[in-house]
C-alpha positions as CSV (number, residue, x, y, z in Angstrom):
1,M,34.8,-88.6,8.1
2,Q,36.6,-85.8,9.7
3,K,37.6,-84.5,6.2
4,L,34.0,-84.6,5.2
5,I,32.9,-82.6,8.2
6,V,35.6,-80.0,7.6
7,V,34.7,-79.7,3.9
8,A,31.0,-79.4,4.7
9,F,31.8,-76.8,7.4
10,T,34.0,-74.9,5.0
11,A,31.4,-74.9,2.3
12,L,28.7,-73.8,4.7
13,C,30.9,-70.9,5.9
14,M,31.6,-69.8,2.3
15,V,28.0,-69.9,1.4
16,G,27.0,-68.0,4.5
17,V,29.7,-65.3,3.9
18,S,28.7,-64.9,0.3
19,S,25.0,-64.8,1.2
20,L,25.7,-62.1,3.8
21,A,27.7,-60.1,1.3
22,M,24.9,-60.3,-1.2
23,A,22.3,-59.3,1.4
24,D,24.5,-56.4,2.5
25,E,24.9,-55.3,-1.1
26,A,21.1,-55.5,-1.7
27,M,20.5,-53.5,1.6
28,K,23.0,-50.8,0.4
29,G,21.2,-50.6,-3.0
30,E,17.8,-50.1,-1.2
31,M,19.3,-47.5,1.1
32,D,20.8,-45.6,-1.8
33,A,17.3,-45.6,-3.5
34,M,15.6,-44.4,-0.4
35,K,18.1,-41.6,0.0
36,S,17.7,-40.5,-3.6
37,D,14.0,-40.5,-3.1
38,I,14.2,-38.4,0.0
39,T,16.5,-36.0,-1.7
40,T,14.1,-35.7,-4.6
41,E,11.2,-35.0,-2.3
42,K,13.2,-32.4,-0.4
43,E,14.1,-30.6,-3.6
44,S,10.5,-30.8,-4.8
45,M,9.3,-29.3,-1.5
46,K,11.9,-26.6,-1.7
47,A,10.8,-25.7,-5.2
48,D,7.2,-25.6,-4.1
49,V,7.9,-23.4,-1.1
50,K,10.0,-21.1,-3.3
51,S,7.2,-20.8,-5.9
52,K,4.6,-20.0,-3.3
53,K,7.0,-17.4,-1.8
54,E,7.4,-15.8,-5.2
55,A,3.6,-15.8,-5.7
56,M,3.0,-14.1,-2.4
57,K,5.8,-11.6,-3.1
58,G,4.1,-10.8,-6.4
59,K,0.7,-10.3,-4.6
60,M,2.2,-8.1,-2.0
61,K,4.0,-6.0,-4.6
62,A,0.7,-5.7,-6.6
63,R,-1.1,-4.6,-3.5
64,K,1.6,-2.1,-2.6
65,E,1.4,-0.6,-6.1
66,E,-2.4,-0.4,-5.8
67,M,-2.2,1.4,-2.4
68,K,0.4,3.8,-3.9
69,A,-1.9,4.5,-6.8
70,K,-4.9,5.0,-4.5
71,K,-2.9,7.3,-2.3
72,Q,-1.7,9.3,-5.3
73,A,-5.3,9.6,-6.6
74,M,-6.5,10.9,-3.2
75,K,-3.7,13.5,-3.2
76,D,-4.6,14.6,-6.7
77,K,-8.3,14.8,-5.7
78,A,-7.4,16.9,-2.6
79,K,-5.2,19.1,-4.6
80,A,-7.9,19.7,-7.2
81,H,-10.4,20.5,-4.4
82,K,-8.0,22.9,-2.8
83,E,-7.4,24.6,-6.1
84,E,-11.2,24.8,-6.7
85,L,-11.7,26.4,-3.3
86,K,-8.8,28.8,-3.9
87,A,-10.4,29.9,-7.2
88,K,-13.8,30.3,-5.5
89,G,-12.1,32.4,-2.8
90,E,-10.3,34.5,-5.3
91,E,-13.6,35.0,-7.1
92,A,-15.4,36.0,-4.0
93,K,-12.6,38.3,-3.1
94,T,-12.7,40.0,-6.5
95,A,-16.5,40.3,-6.3
96,G,-16.3,41.8,-2.8
97,Q,-13.7,44.3,-4.0
98,S,-15.7,45.3,-7.0
99,M,-18.9,45.6,-4.8
100,G,-16.9,47.8,-2.4
101,Q,-15.8,50.0,-5.2
102,E,-19.3,50.2,-6.5
103,M,-20.6,51.2,-3.1
104,K,-17.9,53.8,-2.8
105,A,-18.7,55.2,-6.2
106,A,-22.4,55.2,-5.3
107,G,-21.6,57.1,-2.1
108,Q,-19.6,59.6,-4.0
109,D,-22.6,60.1,-6.4
110,M,-24.9,60.6,-3.4
111,K,-22.7,63.3,-2.0
112,A,-22.7,65.2,-5.2
113,A,-26.6,64.8,-5.6
114,V,-27.3,66.1,-2.1
115,P,-27.2,69.9,-2.0
116,S,-25.5,71.6,0.9
117,V,-27.9,72.4,3.6
118,P,-27.3,75.6,5.3
119,A,-26.8,75.6,8.9
120,P,-30.0,76.2,10.9
121,T,-30.5,79.5,12.4
122,T,-31.6,79.9,15.9
123,A,-35.2,81.0,16.2
124,P,-36.3,83.3,19.0
125,A,-37.7,81.5,22.0
126,P,-41.5,81.6,22.2
127,A,-42.9,83.9,24.8
128,A,-43.8,82.5,28.0
129,G,-47.3,83.9,28.2
130,H,-48.5,83.3,24.9
């Protein structure tokens, strides 16, 4: 009977140890699967963030280029306006100079047309009693 108890106890220990080993192996397999899932999710999230970052970078670059173009257009417009005003100023200056020359010539013509007036002679003073 003692042998039977020892054999039963040994069999029980062996079954318990092997079942523990099997459970440990199954648990390790599940843990590995969970770790790989987590790693995959992390990589997916990183890729997502990277793509969003690239999209924002593209949008910012486009906006910056748009602002550059707008600024350049404003500069060009201001430059054209400045040149237009400068041309008008030159035109007015030329017109003023020609008008001045015309007036000067007209003044010269008037001098030639007006005869020399002799200096007035002094007339005798009227008599007091008359």
